[in-house]
C-alpha positions in Angstrom: 0.0 0.0 0.0 2.8 2.4 0.8 4.5 1.9 -2.5 1.2 2.2 -4.4 0.2 5.5 -2.6 3.7 6.8 -3.1 3.7 6.3 -6.8 0.2 7.7 -7.1 1.1 10.8 -5.2 4.3 11.3 -7.2 2.3 10.9 -10.4 -0.1 13.7 -9.3 2.8 15.9 -8.4 4.3 15.2 -11.8 1.2 16.2 -13.6 0.8 19.3 -11.4 4.4 20.4 -12.0 4.0 20.0 -15.8 0.7 21.9 -15.7 2.4 24.7 -13.8 5.3 25.0 -16.2 2.9 24.9 -19.2 0.7 27.7 -17.6 3.7 29.9 -17.0 5.0 29.3 -20.5 1.5 30.2 -21.9 1.6 33.7 -20.4 5.2 34.6 -20.3 5.3 36.4 -23.7 2.5 38.7 -22.6 4.1 39.9 -19.3 5.2 43.5 -19.4 6.4 44.0 -15.8 9.9 42.9 -15.2 9.0 42.1 -11.6 6.1 39.8 -12.6 8.3 38.2 -15.2 10.9 37.5 -12.5 8.3 36.0 -10.1 7.1 33.7 -12.9 10.5 32.7 -14.2 11.7 32.0 -10.6 8.6 29.9 -9.9 9.1 28.0 -13.3 12.7 27.2 -12.3 11.6 25.8 -8.9 8.9 23.7 -10.7 11.6 22.3 -13.0 13.8 21.4 -10.0 10.9 19.6 -8.4 10.1 17.9 -11.7 13.6 16.5 -11.9 13.3 15.2 -8.3 9.9 13.6 -9.0 11.2 12.0 -12.2 14.2 10.5 -10.3 11.9 9.0 -7.7 9.4 7.7 -10.2 12.3 6.0 -12.1 13.1 4.0 -8.9 9.5 2.6 -9.1 9.9 2.1 -12.9 7.1 4.6 -13.5 7.0 7.2 -16.2 4.9 9.7 -14.4 1.7 11.4 -15.5 0.8 14.0 -18.0 -1.7 16.7 -17.0 -5.3 15.9 -18.0 -5.6 16.9 -21.7 -9.0 18.4 -21.2 -7.9 20.5 -18.2 -4.8 21.6 -20.1 -6.8 22.5 -23.1 -9.4 24.4 -21.1 -6.6 26.3 -19.3 -5.0 27.2 -22.6 -8.3 28.4 -24.1 -9.2 30.4 -21.0 -5.7 32.0 -21.0 -5.8 32.9 -24.6 -9.4 34.2 -24.6 -8.8 36.4 -21.5 -5.5 37.7 -23.0 -7.1 38.6 -26.3 -9.7 40.7 -24.5 -7.3 42.2 -22.0 -3.6 41.7 -22.5 -2.4 43.0 -19.1 -0.3 42.0 -16.1 -3.5 42.1 -14.1 -5.1 39.5 -16.4 -2.0 37.3 -16.1 -1.9 37.6 -12.3 -5.6 36.7 -12.2 -5.1 33.6 -14.4 -2.0 32.5 -12.5 -3.7 33.0 -9.1 -6.7 30.9 -10.3 -4.3 28.2 -11.5 -2.3 28.1 -8.3 -5.4 27.9 -6.3 -6.6 24.9 -8.2 -3.2 23.3 -7.9 -3.1 23.8 -4.1 -6.6 22.4 -3.8 -5.8 19.3 -5.9 -2.5 18.6 -4.2 -4.1 18.8 -0.7 -6.8 16.4 -1.9 -4.2 14.0 -3.1 -2.2 14.3 0.1 -5.3 13.3 2.0 -6.2 10.6 -0.5 -2.8 8.9 -0.5 -2.1 8.9 3.2 0.1 5.8 3.0 2.6 7.5 0.7 6.1 7.8 2.0 7.4 10.9 3.7 9.6 11.9 0.8 6.7 12.1 -1.7 4.5 13.9 0.9 7.3 16.4 1.3 7.5 17.0 -2.4 3.7 17.6 -2.5 4.0 20.0 0.4 6.9 21.9 -1.2 4.9 22.2 -4.4 1.9 23.5 -2.5 4.2 26.1 -0.8 5.6 27.1 -4.1 2.1 27.7 -5.5 1.1 29.6 -2.4 4.3 31.7 -2.6 3.6 32.7 -6.2 0.0 33.7 -5.3 1.3 35.9 -2.5 4.0 37.5 -4.7 1.7 38.4 -7.6 -1.2 39.8 -5.5 0.0 43.3 -6.1 -0.7 42.8 -9.8 -4.4 41.9 -9.3 
């Protein structure tokens, strides 16, 4: 049970990290503020570090990880592009990113509760990812 929950939690973290990176990539070209750009690029770099850690752990279990849900990813991309067409501003970007981070935090907490038997290393990764999302939400509030 421990190994099964560990792999499942790591897969969800993997999908979450990939979704976070994709979301940042989707908005980066529209950012005008250097400060917002730095917050997003720093967050992306931290996501990539976690992604490497997650991949290394999944490899131990001979698991390839998980891609984000294609429907969720597509809906996120559409929402981002539609909102930016109407209002291409840092405020719109901060709004989109805050919504995405909030959904990520909610999902990760749900998976932490669902996969209680996961090992402490994978739980720690999930918690670090949650903190990373919460930190970005805090940093970009001034752009809302």
